[in-house]
Each structure stands twice: as C-alpha cells, then as structure tokens.
N, CA and C atoms as a LAMMPS dump frame, in Angstrom:
ITEM: TIMESTEP
0
ITEM: NUMBER OF ATOMS
345
ITEM: BOX BOUNDS ff ff ff
-5.0000000000000000e+02 5.0000000000000000e+02
-5.0000000000000000e+02 5.0000000000000000e+02
-5.0000000000000000e+02 5.0000000000000000e+02
ITEM: ATOMS id mol type element x y z
1 1 1 N 128.688 -268.928 -93.264
2 1 2 C 129.793 -268.533 -92.559
3 1 3 C 130.98 -268.133 -93.493
4 2 1 N 131.554 -266.997 -93.173
5 2 2 C 132.662 -266.542 -94.016
6 2 3 C 133.803 -267.467 -93.999
7 3 1 N 134.531 -267.568 -95.091
8 3 2 C 135.778 -268.371 -95.084
9 3 3 C 136.776 -268.015 -93.993
10 4 1 N 136.899 -266.755 -93.689
11 4 2 C 137.907 -266.339 -92.682
12 4 3 C 137.392 -266.76 -91.267
13 5 1 N 136.089 -266.685 -91.046
14 5 2 C 135.564 -267.222 -89.712
15 5 3 C 135.656 -268.745 -89.689
16 6 1 N 135.492 -269.412 -90.781
17 6 2 C 135.709 -270.943 -90.781
18 6 3 C 137.164 -271.233 -90.431
19 7 1 N 138.037 -270.465 -91.007
20 7 2 C 139.45 -270.732 -90.694
21 7 3 C 139.731 -270.577 -89.184
22 8 1 N 139.126 -269.539 -88.612
23 8 2 C 139.311 -269.239 -87.193
24 8 3 C 138.731 -270.335 -86.336
25 9 1 N 137.622 -270.885 -86.807
26 9 2 C 136.994 -271.996 -85.959
27 9 3 C 137.883 -273.233 -86.074
28 10 1 N 138.508 -273.53 -87.21
29 10 2 C 139.415 -274.641 -87.318
30 10 3 C 140.632 -274.408 -86.505
31 11 1 N 141.061 -273.186 -86.512
32 11 2 C 142.308 -272.898 -85.697
33 11 3 C 141.933 -273.016 -84.167
34 12 1 N 140.753 -272.594 -83.831
35 12 2 C 140.382 -272.741 -82.447
36 12 3 C 140.352 -274.181 -82.039
37 13 1 N 139.795 -275.063 -82.952
38 13 2 C 139.738 -276.451 -82.636
39 13 3 C 141.187 -277.05 -82.505
40 14 1 N 142.087 -276.666 -83.371
41 14 2 C 143.482 -277.149 -83.271
42 14 3 C 144.123 -276.722 -81.935
43 15 1 N 143.815 -275.474 -81.469
44 15 2 C 144.354 -274.958 -80.232
45 15 3 C 143.76 -275.774 -79.095
46 16 1 N 142.487 -276.022 -79.103
47 16 2 C 141.73 -276.71 -78.08
48 16 3 C 142.355 -278.135 -77.937
49 17 1 N 142.498 -278.82 -79.059
50 17 2 C 143.073 -280.243 -79.021
51 17 3 C 144.494 -280.253 -78.571
52 18 1 N 145.279 -279.222 -78.892
53 18 2 C 146.773 -279.153 -78.434
54 18 3 C 146.865 -279.04 -77.059
55 19 1 N 145.877 -278.414 -76.385
56 19 2 C 145.9 -278.182 -74.946
57 19 3 C 144.867 -278.929 -74.19
58 20 1 N 144.687 -280.221 -74.451
59 20 2 C 143.678 -280.955 -73.695
60 20 3 C 143.819 -280.964 -72.261
61 21 1 N 144.97 -280.949 -71.864
62 21 2 C 145.183 -280.891 -70.272
63 21 3 C 144.861 -279.628 -69.604
64 22 1 N 144.867 -278.588 -70.357
65 22 2 C 144.599 -277.172 -69.753
66 22 3 C 143.901 -276.285 -70.839
67 23 1 N 142.682 -276.651 -71.098
68 23 2 C 142.035 -276.03 -72.27
69 23 3 C 141.656 -274.589 -71.841
70 24 1 N 141.733 -273.658 -72.847
71 24 2 C 141.261 -272.36 -72.68
72 24 3 C 139.715 -272.312 -72.517
73 25 1 N 139.232 -271.296 -71.843
74 25 2 C 137.706 -271.062 -71.834
75 25 3 C 137.287 -270.71 -73.159
76 26 1 N 135.949 -270.73 -73.394
77 26 2 C 135.394 -270.289 -74.725
78 26 3 C 135.82 -268.851 -74.928
79 27 1 N 135.777 -268.012 -73.984
80 27 2 C 136.027 -266.633 -74.117
81 27 3 C 137.46 -266.454 -74.431
82 28 1 N 138.409 -267.211 -73.838
83 28 2 C 139.827 -266.997 -74.115
84 28 3 C 140.137 -267.553 -75.54
85 29 1 N 139.474 -268.737 -75.849
86 29 2 C 139.732 -269.306 -77.139
87 29 3 C 139.223 -268.371 -78.255
88 30 1 N 138.07 -267.827 -78.101
89 30 2 C 137.566 -266.852 -79.058
90 30 3 C 138.476 -265.652 -79.248
91 31 1 N 138.915 -265.12 -78.154
92 31 2 C 139.854 -263.96 -78.165
93 31 3 C 141.245 -264.339 -78.847
94 32 1 N 141.705 -265.503 -78.59
95 32 2 C 142.896 -266.026 -79.144
96 32 3 C 142.941 -266.087 -80.615
97 33 1 N 141.834 -266.552 -81.216
98 33 2 C 141.704 -266.603 -82.678
99 33 3 C 141.002 -265.457 -83.242
100 34 1 N 140.595 -264.459 -82.481
101 34 2 C 140.098 -263.185 -82.982
102 34 3 C 138.689 -263.259 -83.605
103 35 1 N 137.849 -263.973 -82.835
104 35 2 C 136.429 -264.204 -83.33
105 35 3 C 135.53 -263.935 -82.064
106 36 1 N 134.302 -263.578 -82.416
107 36 2 C 133.311 -263.409 -81.347
108 36 3 C 132.968 -264.75 -80.693
109 37 1 N 132.786 -264.751 -79.423
110 37 2 C 132.417 -265.963 -78.72
111 37 3 C 131.217 -266.661 -79.278
112 38 1 N 130.181 -265.891 -79.637
113 38 2 C 128.935 -266.499 -80.145
114 38 3 C 129.241 -267.133 -81.631
115 39 1 N 130.017 -266.472 -82.357
116 39 2 C 130.34 -266.988 -83.622
117 39 3 C 131.219 -268.27 -83.549
118 40 1 N 132.066 -268.309 -82.526
119 40 2 C 132.891 -269.48 -82.285
120 40 3 C 131.995 -270.622 -81.923
121 41 1 N 131.032 -270.433 -81.072
122 41 2 C 130.142 -271.542 -80.577
123 41 3 C 129.279 -272.01 -81.812
124 42 1 N 128.74 -270.978 -82.509
125 42 2 C 127.896 -271.343 -83.717
126 42 3 C 128.782 -272.065 -84.843
127 43 1 N 129.974 -271.618 -84.964
128 43 2 C 130.855 -272.23 -85.929
129 43 3 C 131.122 -273.683 -85.625
130 44 1 N 131.36 -273.979 -84.372
131 44 2 C 131.572 -275.406 -83.86
132 44 3 C 130.327 -276.189 -84.206
133 45 1 N 129.11 -275.641 -83.839
134 45 2 C 127.918 -276.342 -84.172
135 45 3 C 127.838 -276.609 -85.701
136 46 1 N 128.049 -275.675 -86.472
137 46 2 C 127.923 -275.805 -87.955
138 46 3 C 128.993 -276.765 -88.555
139 47 1 N 130.147 -276.687 -88.09
140 47 2 C 131.233 -277.452 -88.767
141 47 3 C 131.52 -278.739 -88.118
142 48 1 N 131.256 -278.889 -86.848
143 48 2 C 131.504 -280.15 -86.087
144 48 3 C 130.339 -280.744 -85.477
145 49 1 N 129.163 -280.084 -85.507
146 49 2 C 127.994 -280.607 -84.918
147 49 3 C 127.921 -280.834 -83.437
148 50 1 N 128.771 -280.03 -82.74
149 50 2 C 128.758 -280.065 -81.361
150 50 3 C 129.295 -278.697 -80.724
151 51 1 N 129.178 -278.537 -79.45
152 51 2 C 129.728 -277.367 -78.792
153 51 3 C 131.281 -277.542 -78.749
154 52 1 N 131.928 -276.422 -78.338
155 52 2 C 133.42 -276.361 -78.181
156 52 3 C 133.788 -277.537 -77.251
157 53 1 N 133.142 -277.543 -76.017
158 53 2 C 133.632 -278.484 -75.063
159 53 3 C 133.086 -279.914 -75.338
160 54 1 N 132.032 -280.017 -76.15
161 54 2 C 131.558 -281.373 -76.65
162 54 3 C 132.583 -281.949 -77.558
163 55 1 N 133.166 -281.124 -78.434
164 55 2 C 134.208 -281.475 -79.312
165 55 3 C 135.4 -281.902 -78.512
166 56 1 N 135.79 -281.214 -77.49
167 56 2 C 137.003 -281.455 -76.712
168 56 3 C 136.721 -282.868 -75.964
169 57 1 N 135.537 -283.021 -75.395
170 57 2 C 135.207 -284.275 -74.702
171 57 3 C 135.371 -285.521 -75.597
172 58 1 N 134.84 -285.412 -76.892
173 58 2 C 134.924 -286.479 -77.826
174 58 3 C 136.381 -286.693 -78.154
175 59 1 N 137.161 -285.622 -78.391
176 59 2 C 138.573 -285.79 -78.684
177 59 3 C 139.357 -286.551 -77.57
178 60 1 N 139.042 -286.143 -76.325
179 60 2 C 139.696 -286.751 -75.253
180 60 3 C 139.288 -288.284 -75.15
181 61 1 N 138.16 -288.536 -75.412
182 61 2 C 137.679 -289.969 -75.336
183 61 3 C 138.274 -290.786 -76.47
184 62 1 N 138.491 -290.178 -77.685
185 62 2 C 139.137 -290.928 -78.723
186 62 3 C 140.601 -291.168 -78.416
187 63 1 N 141.23 -290.095 -77.79
188 63 2 C 142.634 -290.274 -77.464
189 63 3 C 142.784 -291.3 -76.324
190 64 1 N 141.881 -291.357 -75.428
191 64 2 C 141.845 -292.405 -74.343
192 64 3 C 141.765 -293.706 -74.919
193 65 1 N 140.836 -293.977 -75.86
194 65 2 C 140.748 -295.257 -76.592
195 65 3 C 142.128 -295.68 -77.111
196 66 1 N 142.771 -294.717 -77.834
197 66 2 C 144.034 -295.043 -78.516
198 66 3 C 144.957 -295.334 -77.415
199 67 1 N 145.108 -294.626 -76.365
200 67 2 C 146.112 -294.915 -75.223
201 67 3 C 145.839 -296.314 -74.641
202 68 1 N 144.554 -296.587 -74.284
203 68 2 C 144.115 -297.841 -73.791
204 68 3 C 144.421 -298.999 -74.625
205 69 1 N 144.344 -298.759 -75.94
206 69 2 C 144.58 -299.935 -76.864
207 69 3 C 146.062 -300.164 -77.207
208 70 1 N 146.871 -299.104 -77.156
209 70 2 C 148.169 -299.287 -77.693
210 70 3 C 149.382 -299.069 -76.764
211 71 1 N 149.104 -298.668 -75.571
212 71 2 C 150.222 -298.43 -74.709
213 71 3 C 149.991 -299.235 -73.285
214 72 1 N 151.051 -299.482 -72.704
215 72 2 C 151.094 -300.072 -71.369
216 72 3 C 151.024 -298.88 -70.38
217 73 1 N 149.746 -298.612 -70.062
218 73 2 C 149.547 -297.417 -69.214
219 73 3 C 148.389 -297.688 -68.307
220 74 1 N 148.447 -297.086 -67.151
221 74 2 C 147.467 -297.296 -66.061
222 74 3 C 146.142 -296.411 -66.492
223 75 1 N 145.031 -296.741 -65.877
224 75 2 C 143.851 -295.972 -66.124
225 75 3 C 144.069 -294.544 -65.581
226 76 1 N 144.71 -294.438 -64.477
227 76 2 C 145.081 -293.061 -63.924
228 76 3 C 145.933 -292.304 -64.836
229 77 1 N 146.921 -293.062 -65.465
230 77 2 C 147.848 -292.423 -66.415
231 77 3 C 147.058 -291.939 -67.66
232 78 1 N 146.129 -292.678 -68.107
233 78 2 C 145.275 -292.294 -69.295
234 78 3 C 144.411 -291.045 -68.884
235 79 1 N 143.83 -291.08 -67.713
236 79 2 C 143.015 -290.031 -67.258
237 79 3 C 143.777 -288.743 -67.294
238 80 1 N 144.999 -288.722 -66.662
239 80 2 C 145.867 -287.674 -66.621
240 80 3 C 146.203 -287.157 -68.034
241 81 1 N 146.553 -288.093 -68.894
242 81 2 C 147.085 -287.788 -70.295
243 81 3 C 146.018 -287.077 -71.08
244 82 1 N 144.715 -287.308 -70.862
245 82 2 C 143.686 -286.789 -71.603
246 82 3 C 142.953 -285.576 -70.912
247 83 1 N 143.545 -285.162 -69.686
248 83 2 C 143.102 -283.987 -69.103
249 83 3 C 142.089 -284.105 -67.913
250 84 1 N 142.032 -285.248 -67.351
251 84 2 C 141.164 -285.508 -66.255
252 84 3 C 141.92 -285.437 -64.986
253 85 1 N 141.575 -284.702 -64.118
254 85 2 C 142.279 -284.578 -62.763
255 85 3 C 141.985 -285.791 -61.916
256 86 1 N 140.825 -286.39 -62.072
257 86 2 C 140.394 -287.492 -61.297
258 86 3 C 140.11 -288.732 -62.134
259 87 1 N 140.767 -289.879 -61.805
260 87 2 C 140.523 -291.081 -62.542
261 87 3 C 139.005 -291.548 -62.487
262 88 1 N 138.322 -291.144 -61.355
263 88 2 C 136.892 -291.516 -61.187
264 88 3 C 136.102 -290.67 -62.121
265 89 1 N 136.454 -289.413 -62.423
266 89 2 C 135.686 -288.575 -63.336
267 89 3 C 135.922 -289.198 -64.703
268 90 1 N 137.165 -289.503 -64.999
269 90 2 C 137.527 -290.038 -66.367
270 90 3 C 136.721 -291.398 -66.58
271 91 1 N 136.722 -292.193 -65.544
272 91 2 C 135.965 -293.556 -65.677
273 91 3 C 134.596 -293.292 -65.945
274 92 1 N 133.87 -292.299 -65.294
275 92 2 C 132.457 -292.054 -65.52
276 92 3 C 132.213 -291.495 -66.951
277 93 1 N 133.086 -290.631 -67.438
278 93 2 C 132.921 -290.028 -68.756
279 93 3 C 133.16 -291.146 -69.853
280 94 1 N 134.117 -292.035 -69.621
281 94 2 C 134.453 -292.991 -70.625
282 94 3 C 133.239 -293.984 -70.581
283 95 1 N 132.769 -294.351 -69.425
284 95 2 C 131.637 -295.322 -69.475
285 95 3 C 130.337 -294.658 -70.012
286 96 1 N 130.267 -293.411 -69.873
287 96 2 C 129.024 -292.746 -70.422
288 96 3 C 129.079 -292.746 -71.944
289 97 1 N 130.274 -292.489 -72.465
290 97 2 C 130.518 -292.323 -73.892
291 97 3 C 130.484 -293.68 -74.605
292 98 1 N 131.028 -294.752 -74.046
293 98 2 C 131.229 -296.053 -74.651
294 98 3 C 130.493 -297.221 -74.1
295 99 1 N 129.857 -297.009 -72.91
296 99 2 C 129.05 -297.908 -72.227
297 99 3 C 129.968 -299.156 -71.78
298 100 1 N 131.191 -298.915 -71.45
299 100 2 C 132.165 -299.882 -71
300 100 3 C 133.161 -299.139 -70.09
301 101 1 N 133.616 -299.788 -69.181
302 101 2 C 134.599 -299.156 -68.278
303 101 3 C 136.022 -299.082 -69.012
304 102 1 N 136.815 -298.111 -68.723
305 102 2 C 138.103 -298.165 -69.408
306 102 3 C 138.957 -299.374 -69.126
307 103 1 N 138.815 -299.936 -67.97
308 103 2 C 139.636 -301.185 -67.691
309 103 3 C 139.191 -302.327 -68.482
310 104 1 N 137.876 -302.556 -68.562
311 104 2 C 137.447 -303.602 -69.451
312 104 3 C 137.773 -303.395 -70.907
313 105 1 N 137.587 -302.168 -71.415
314 105 2 C 138.004 -301.874 -72.697
315 105 3 C 139.439 -302.193 -72.86
316 106 1 N 140.392 -301.779 -72.01
317 106 2 C 141.805 -302.011 -72.034
318 106 3 C 142.045 -303.529 -72.241
319 107 1 N 141.411 -304.281 -71.374
320 107 2 C 141.657 -305.728 -71.343
321 107 3 C 141.18 -306.394 -72.65
322 108 1 N 140.047 -305.935 -73.218
323 108 2 C 139.492 -306.471 -74.468
324 108 3 C 140.505 -306.146 -75.584
325 109 1 N 140.969 -304.851 -75.63
326 109 2 C 141.839 -304.448 -76.669
327 109 3 C 143.249 -305.121 -76.683
328 110 1 N 143.691 -305.36 -75.524
329 110 2 C 145.015 -306.065 -75.294
330 110 3 C 144.844 -307.54 -75.722
331 111 1 N 143.723 -308.102 -75.42
332 111 2 C 143.438 -309.497 -75.793
333 111 3 C 143.415 -309.551 -77.304
334 112 1 N 142.965 -308.539 -78.029
335 112 2 C 142.922 -308.621 -79.494
336 112 3 C 144.272 -308.542 -80.034
337 113 1 N 145.183 -307.743 -79.378
338 113 2 C 146.545 -307.678 -79.985
339 113 3 C 147.389 -308.855 -79.67
340 114 1 N 146.904 -309.837 -78.848
341 114 2 C 147.746 -311.043 -78.581
342 114 3 C 147.312 -312.098 -79.455
343 115 1 N 146.148 -311.943 -80.146
344 115 2 C 145.674 -312.997 -81.094
345 115 3 C 146.317 -312.898 -82.404
C-alpha cells in the first residue's frame, strides 16, 4: 500500500470514529478521503485487520465499556451515545462482543470502583 493511500485510510478511520452516531457509508467515506472504495476496504483489512464497519463496531463497544465503567449513565443513554437507535440492538451487540450484558458489566465495574 502506498503511503498516501495509508494516510487516507487512517483519515477515513478518524472520520468514521468522529461520527459514530451517524457514520458515512463506505462509498461516502471513500469519496470523502479521495480513495477508491475497494482500496479503502482493503486498507482497513491490511491496517486494522477488519472491515470498515467491523472497526466501527469495535470502537463503539470500547466506547460503551468506557461509558459503562466511568459515568452514571443509563443503558439507553450509552446505546444512544455510541450510535445505536435501539437499546435492544445495543444490548445484543454488547452481549455478542463481551458475552455479558451491559447492565451486568456496569454493575461489576461500579463495584470495582467502590472497593
């Protein structure tokens, strides 16, 4: 991968993460950074080991963990903050990723901060 293309892929990831509540499509993202859609997808696989939206999903889940651990926020609030329109969809995605519900995770993490 050419250095210029690599820079564009990193730029695309920054844009994607900055707009987690309303992400651009792959086509829009590629056009925004001035790279071919196929190169963008392949660049994400090479540099980050995942697809564009796989990277977004992982980022959302890490951000959700941070919010659940450190802030007094509802599960619905976390879901909205990380770009899920439905708390139910967020709950399913979180459980799939971490094999624990967001509520149980939140309770466990709050318990650690009290000790």
